[in-house]
C-alpha positions in Angstrom: -31.6 -20.3 -16.3 -29.8 -22.6 -13.9 -28.5 -26.0 -14.7 -30.2 -29.0 -13.0 -27.9 -31.2 -10.9 -30.4 -34.0 -11.0 -29.5 -37.3 -12.7 -30.2 -37.4 -16.4 -33.7 -39.0 -16.7 -32.8 -41.0 -19.7 -32.8 -44.4 -18.0 -29.1 -44.8 -19.0 -26.3 -46.3 -17.0 -24.5 -44.3 -14.2 -22.1 -41.7 -15.5 -18.6 -42.9 -16.3 -16.4 -41.1 -13.8 -13.3 -41.9 -15.9 -14.6 -39.5 -18.5 -14.5 -36.5 -16.2 -12.3 -37.3 -13.3 -9.1 -35.6 -14.6 -5.5 -35.9 -13.5 -5.9 -33.5 -10.5 -9.6 -32.7 -10.2 -13.2 -33.5 -11.3 -14.8 -31.4 -14.0 -17.9 -32.5 -15.9 -21.3 -31.5 -17.3 -23.9 -30.9 -14.7 -26.8 -33.3 -14.8 -25.4 -35.8 -17.3 -22.0 -36.4 -15.6 -21.7 -34.5 -12.4 -24.9 -35.0 -10.4 -25.9 -35.0 -6.7 -25.6 -38.8 -6.6 -22.1 -38.6 -8.1 -21.0 -35.8 -5.6 -22.4 -37.9 -2.8 -20.5 -41.0 -3.9 -17.3 -39.1 -4.3 -17.7 -37.5 -0.9 -18.2 -40.9 0.7 -15.2 -42.4 -1.0 -13.0 -39.4 -0.2 -14.0 -39.6 3.4 -13.1 -43.3 3.7 -9.6 -42.6 2.4 -9.3 -39.6 4.7 -10.3 -41.6 7.8 -7.4 -43.9 7.0 -5.1 -40.9 7.3 -6.7 -40.0 10.7 -8.7 -37.1 9.4 -11.9 -36.3 11.3 -13.2 -33.3 9.4 -13.4 -31.9 5.8 -13.8 -28.2 4.9 -16.0 -27.5 1.9 -16.5 -24.3 -0.2 -18.2 -23.5 -3.5 -18.4 -20.9 -6.2 -21.3 -18.9 -7.6 -22.6 -21.4 -10.1 -26.3 -22.3 -9.6 -25.4 -25.9 -9.2 -22.7 -25.5 -6.6 -24.6 -25.3 -3.3 -26.6 -28.5 -4.0 -23.6 -30.4 -5.2 -21.6 -29.3 -2.2 -24.4 -30.4 0.1 -24.6 -33.8 -1.5 -20.8 -34.2 -1.2 -21.2 -33.3 2.5 -23.9 -36.0 2.9 -21.4 -38.5 1.6 -18.7 -37.4 3.9 -20.9 -37.4 7.1 -22.4 -40.8 6.2 -18.9 -42.1 6.4 -18.5 -40.6 9.9 -16.4 -37.5 9.2 -17.6 -34.0 10.1 -17.9 -31.2 7.5 -17.1 -27.5 8.0 -19.2 -25.8 5.3 -17.3 -22.5 4.5 -19.9 -21.5 1.9 -19.1 -19.2 -0.9 -15.4 -18.9 -1.6 -12.6 -18.7 -4.1 -10.3 -21.8 -4.7 -7.5 -20.1 -2.9 -9.8 -19.4 0.0 -10.4 -23.1 0.2 -6.7 -23.8 0.2 -6.3 -21.2 3.0 -9.0 -23.0 4.9 -7.4 -26.4 4.4 -4.0 -25.0 5.6 -5.3 -22.8 8.4 -7.6 -25.5 9.9 -5.2 -28.3 8.9 -8.1 -30.2 7.3 -8.6 -31.8 3.9 -10.8 -29.8 1.7 -13.1 -29.8 -1.3 -13.9 -26.8 -3.6 -16.9 -26.9 -6.0 -16.0 -25.0 -9.1 -15.3 -25.4 -12.8 -13.1 -22.3 -12.8 -13.6 -20.6 -16.2 -15.6 -23.3 -17.8 -19.1 -22.4 -19.1 -22.2 -22.6 -16.7 -23.2 -26.1 -17.8 -20.0 -27.4 -16.1 -19.0 -27.8 -12.5 -16.2 -29.6 -10.7 -14.5 -30.6 -7.5 -11.0 -29.7 -6.5 -9.9 -31.8 -3.5 -6.9 -31.6 -1.3 -5.4 -33.4 1.7 -4.9 -31.5 5.0 -2.6 -28.5 4.8 -3.7 -27.9 1.2 -1.6 -30.8 -0.1 -2.6 -31.7 -3.6 -4.3 -34.9 -4.6 -3.9 -36.5 -8.0 -4.8 -39.8 -9.7 -1.5 -41.1 -8.5 -2.0 -40.1 -4.9 -5.6 -41.1 -4.1 -7.9 -39.6 -6.7 -8.0 -42.8 -8.8 -9.1 -44.7 -5.7 -11.8 -42.2 -5.0 -13.0 -42.4 -8.6 -13.1 -46.2 -8.6 -14.8 -46.7 -5.3 -17.4 -44.0 -6.1 -18.0 -45.7 -9.5 -18.6 -49.0 -7.8 -21.3 -47.4 -5.6 -23.0 -45.7 -8.6 -23.0 -49.0 -10.5 -24.6 -50.8 -7.6 -21.6 -53.1 -7.2 -20.9 -51.7 -3.7 -22.6 -49.9 -0.9 -21.4 -46.5 0.5 -19.6 -46.8 3.8 -22.0 -46.0 6.6 -20.4 -45.2 10.0 -22.1 -46.2 13.3 -22.1 -42.5 14.2 -22.6 -40.1 11.3 -20.6 -36.9 11.1 -22.1 -33.4 11.6 -22.1 -30.3 9.4 -21.3 -26.9 10.8 -21.0 -23.6 9.0 -18.1 -21.2 9.3 -17.3 -18.2 7.1 -13.6 -17.9 6.6 -13.4 -14.9 4.2 -12.4 -12.4 6.9 -9.6 -14.7 8.2 -8.5 -15.3 4.7 -8.3 -11.6 4.0 -6.4 -10.9 7.2 -3.9 -13.6 6.6 -3.1 -12.4 3.1 -2.7 -8.8 4.3 -0.3 -10.1 7.0 2.0 -11.4 4.3 2.3 -8.1 2.3 2.2 -4.7 3.9 0.3 -2.1 1.7 -0.5 0.4 4.5 2.4 2.7 3.5 2.0 2.7 -0.3 1.0 5.7 -2.3 -2.7 5.8 -3.2 -3.4 3.8 -6.4 -6.3 3.8 -8.8 -7.2 0.1 -9.6 -9.7 -1.4 -11.9 -10.7 -4.9 -11.1 -12.6 -7.2 -13.5 -14.1 -10.1 -11.5 -15.8 -11.6 -14.6 -18.9 -12.3 -12.5 -16.8 -14.8 -10.6 -15.6 -15.3 -7.0 -13.3 -12.3 -7.1 -16.5 -10.2 -6.8 -16.8 -11.7 -3.3 -13.1 -11.9 -2.2 -11.7 -8.6 -3.6 -13.8 -6.3 -1.4 -12.8 -8.3 1.7 -9.0 -8.2 0.8 -8.6 -4.8 -0.8 -11.5 -2.8 0.6 -9.6 -1.1 3.5 -6.3 -0.4 1.7 -5.2 2.9 0.2 -6.8 2.0 -3.2 -9.5 3.5 -5.3 -11.2 0.5 -6.8 -13.4 0.6 -9.9 -15.4 -2.7 -9.8 -16.3 -4.4 -13.1 -18.6 -7.4 -13.2 -18.6 -8.0 -9.4 -22.1 -9.5 -9.5 -21.8 -13.2 -8.8 -23.3 -14.9 -11.8 -22.3 -18.4 -12.9 -23.8 -17.8 -16.4 -21.0 -15.3 -17.1 -23.2 -12.7 -18.8 -20.5 -10.3 -19.7 -17.6 -12.4 -20.9 -16.0 -15.8 -20.2 -14.1 -15.7 -16.9 -10.8 -16.8 -18.5 -8.4 -13.8 -18.7 -5.9 -16.1 -20.5 -7.9 -15.4 -23.6 -7.1 -11.9 -24.9 -10.8 -11.2 -25.8 -11.7 -11.4 -22.2 -9.3 -8.6 -21.2 -10.8 -6.1 -23.7 -13.3 -4.6 -21.3 -10.7 -4.2 -18.5 -8.1 -2.7 -20.9 -10.7 -0.1 -22.2 -11.8 0.9 -18.7 -8.2 1.3 -17.4 -7.5 3.7 -20.3 -10.8 5.5 -19.9 -10.4 6.3 -16.2 -6.6 6.7 -16.3 -6.1 4.0 -13.7 -2.7 2.9 -12.4 -3.3 -0.8 -12.9 -6.0 -3.3 -13.9 -6.5 -6.7 -12.4 -8.5 -9.6 -13.9 -9.4 -12.8 -12.1 -10.7 -16.1 -13.5 -14.0 -17.7 -12.4 -12.8 -19.2 -9.1 -10.4 -16.3 -8.5 -7.2 -18.4 -8.1 -5.5 -16.8 -11.1 -4.8 -13.1 -11.5 -3.8 -11.2 -14.7 -2.4 -7.7 -14.7 -2.9 -4.8 -17.1 -0.6 -1.7 -17.0 -1.7 1.9 -17.0 -1.7 1.9 -20.9 -4.1 -1.0 -20.9 -1.3 -3.4 -22.1 -1.2 -6.9 -20.6 1.7 -7.7 -18.4 3.2 -11.1 -19.0 2.7 -13.6 -16.2 6.4 -14.4 -16.6 7.2 -10.7 -15.7 4.9 -11.0 -12.7 6.7 -14.2 -11.7 10.1 -12.4 -11.9 8.8 -9.4 -10.0 7.4 -11.4 -7.2 10.5 -13.6 -7.1 12.7 -10.6 -6.5 10.5 -9.5 -3.6 10.5 -13.0 -2.0 14.3 -13.2 -2.5 14.7 -9.9 -0.7 13.1 -11.6 2.3 14.9 -14.9 1.9 18.3 -14.4 0.2 19.5 -17.4 -1.7 16.2 -19.2 -1.6 14.9 -21.4 -4.4 12.3 -20.1 -6.9 10.3 -22.4 -9.2 9.2 -21.6 -12.8 7.6 -23.8 -15.3 9.2 -24.6 -18.6 7.1 -22.3 -20.7 8.0 -19.3 -18.6 10.3 -16.7 -20.1 14.0 -17.4 -19.8 14.1 -13.9 -18.2 12.7 -15.6 -15.0 15.8 -17.8 -14.2 18.1 -15.0 -15.3 16.5 -12.5 -12.9 16.3 -15.1 -10.1 20.1 -15.8 -10.5 20.9 -12.1 -10.7 19.1 -11.6 -7.3 21.0 -14.5 -5.7 18.3 -17.1 -5.9 18.3 -20.7 -7.2 16.0 -21.1 -10.2 14.4 -24.5 -10.6 12.6 -25.5 -13.8 9.5 -27.7 -13.5 6.9 -29.3 -15.6 3.6 -27.5 -16.3 0.8 -28.1 -13.8 0.0 -27.4 -10.2 0.7 -30.8 -8.8 4.3 -30.8 -10.1 4.9 -27.3 -8.8 3.5 -28.1 -5.3 5.4 -31.3 -5.1 8.6 -29.5 -6.1 8.0 -26.8 -3.5 7.6 -29.4 -0.8 10.8 -31.2 -2.0 13.0 -28.2 -2.5 11.7 -25.8 0.1 11.2 -23.1 -2.5 9.6 -19.9 -1.3 7.8 -19.1 -4.5 6.8 -20.6 -7.8 5.2 -19.1 -11.0 3.5 -20.5 -14.0 3.0 -18.7 -17.3 -0.7 -19.4 -17.0 -0.8 -16.9 -14.1 -0.8 -19.4 -11.3 1.4 -18.2 -8.5 2.5 -20.5 -5.5 3.8 -19.3 -2.2 5.5 -21.3 0.6 3.8 -19.0 3.2 0.4 -19.9 1.7 0.8 -23.6 2.3 2.6 -24.1 -1.0 -0.7 -23.4 -2.7 -1.5 -21.0 -5.6 -3.2 -17.7 -5.0 -3.7 -14.9 -7.5 -4.8 -12.6 -4.8 -1.5 -12.8 -3.0 0.4 -12.2 -6.2 -1.9 -9.1 -6.8 -0.9 -7.8 -3.4 2.7 -8.1 -4.3 2.3 -6.2 -7.5 0.3 -3.5 -5.8 2.9 -3.1 -3.1 5.7 -3.0 -5.7 3.9 -0.3 -7.7 2.9 1.7 -4.7 6.3 1.7 -3.1 7.7 3.8 -6.0 6.5 6.7 -8.1 6.8 5.4 -11.7 4.1 3.8 -13.8 3.6 0.1 -13.9 4.8 -0.1 -17.5 8.2 1.2 -16.4 8.3 -1.0 -13.3 7.7 -4.3 -15.3 9.9 -3.3 -18.2 12.9 -4.6 -16.3 11.3 -8.0 -16.1 10.2 -8.3 -19.7 13.3 -9.0 -21.7 12.2 -11.1 -24.7 9.3 -11.5 -27.1 6.9 -14.4 -26.6 4.1 -15.9 -28.6 1.8 -17.0 -25.9 0.3 -20.5 -26.1 -1.0 -21.4 -29.6 -3.1 -24.6 -29.9 -3.3 -26.7 -33.1 -5.5 -29.7 -33.8 -3.5 -32.6 -35.1 -4.6 -36.1 -36.0 -1.5 -37.8 -34.5 0.6 -35.8 -32.1 3.4 -38.4 -31.9 4.2 -38.0 -35.6 4.5 -34.3 -35.3 6.7 -34.5 -32.3 9.0 -36.9 -34.2 9.1 -34.3 -37.0 10.1 -31.6 -34.5 12.9 -33.7 -33.1 14.2 -34.1 -36.7 13.9 -30.4 -37.3 15.9 -29.7 -34.1 18.6 -32.1 -35.2 18.9 -30.3 -38.5 19.2 -26.9 -36.7 21.9 -27.9 -34.2 19.5 -27.2 -31.4 19.4 -28.5 -27.8 16.4 -30.7 -27.0 15.0 -31.7 -23.6 11.8 -33.7 -22.9 10.9 -32.8 -19.3 7.4 -31.9 -20.5 6.7 -32.3 -24.2 9.7 -31.1 -26.3 11.7 -28.0 -25.6 14.0 -26.9 -28.4 16.7 -24.2 -27.7 18.5 -22.7 -30.7 22.1 -21.5 -30.7 20.9 -17.8 -30.8 18.9 -18.3 -27.5 15.5 -18.6 -29.1 13.4 -21.5 -27.9 10.1 -23.2 -28.2 8.1 -25.9 -26.4 5.5 -28.2 -27.9 3.3 -30.2 -25.6 0.4 -32.6 -26.3 -2.9 -32.0 -24.5 -3.9 -34.7 -22.1 -7.5 -34.5 -23.0 -7.8 -33.2 -26.6 -6.1 -33.9 -30.0 -4.1 -30.7 -29.6 -0.4 -29.6 -29.7 0.3 -26.5 -27.6 3.2 -24.3 -28.9 5.0 -21.6 -26.9 7.8 -19.6 -28.6 10.3 -17.0 -27.3 13.1 -15.1 -29.0 15.2 -12.0 -28.6 12.7 -9.7 -30.4 9.3 -9.7 -32.2 10.7 -10.4 -35.7 12.8 -13.3 -34.5 9.9 -14.7 -32.5 7.5 -14.3 -35.3 9.8 -16.0 -37.8 10.4 -19.0 -35.4 6.7 -19.2 -34.5 5.6 -19.3 -38.1 8.1 -21.9 -39.1 7.2 -24.3 -36.3 3.4 -23.7 -36.8 3.9 -24.5 -40.4 5.6 -27.8 -39.5 2.8 -28.6 -37.0 -0.1 -27.7 -39.3 1.3 -29.1 -42.5 
């Protein structure tokens, strides 16, 4: 059953945008928070700001959720009312929208809630050239001006000449562009299992991988925003189980899993074992450095310490960043880095408008695997040097008290501390952990890495005990 995008008929006040306009995007419950009226008001406020930047058009795409086409249409009404044109790209992944924004040099809006359940939807907006927008760079103004319209305190901006809406499918151009960046025509034939999770990879994977020397076993390619098979969030191990089993069953060379809006890609080796996103970051970094010797590579601070080691060994300059796409993209623009990776499986490429694309990362992994004869597990072993916990969340009543306790613990253990993003503690033996507070929930997020599994487990358990005591 679809989720209605109509306003809640409770007679209540307009939705409070501050409750679901996040630091970098919009993500809320359809019908009670994100409605057609809200999308229309946001589109109008966004267009007003874009007109001040001399934009004349906005490209819009949307995912497979039942609510997405209507919300995207309402947003387009708000944009055209303000006098800007809309290029409606239709169905697409988030990285397809970033491609469209860069390729057409237009600001863009993607309607998706990524891996969130069907009752959610959202809007990811960007300036022309896929430049990120955040609360600090314009999203707060969009939120406030849209709220004023919804509350009846202001009227939407109505241009003397309204804009127009045209339709343009960009999936073929997107696929051609990606394949121009990584040559797979000469690789050995590979057997690949792809789990699209009923998300947008079911639409984009055939366009990108369909004519390459690959045998593709498709899992859950049917577009279905109710996610009938499993949540479209491969970061959770439970959502990789089907892919792992299928890779083992058919004897595939590699498995790929995408999230709901297909901007993140997770990799499983021929044994069905997950490959760390840090190992993928290091692998892709070596390939990019082979093309651009001495270039800068970005990695976020919860990535494995193997990443900066391998970047340095390959002649590159490793630059550590905070967690989050806006920080990565800003640093790429500032430093001229050619590539950046996050441990959440977001991968950013200078030649993809500094934007993140799981599909391009997948092409690099397929090329690296197909250019040699060994299995994927052997290939990635060189990039997997340490034992990591993955991210562990703990509910805490007062994060600041726990962070103070961690600072005291670090002082007692002669450890180095930095606070670029949360608290990162590095021990004399090289083991380290990071603890970050969630921006939206009463959670602390813990990541631990050490030389081997016993050392990692001991450090993880000690810090978890401190956090959860």
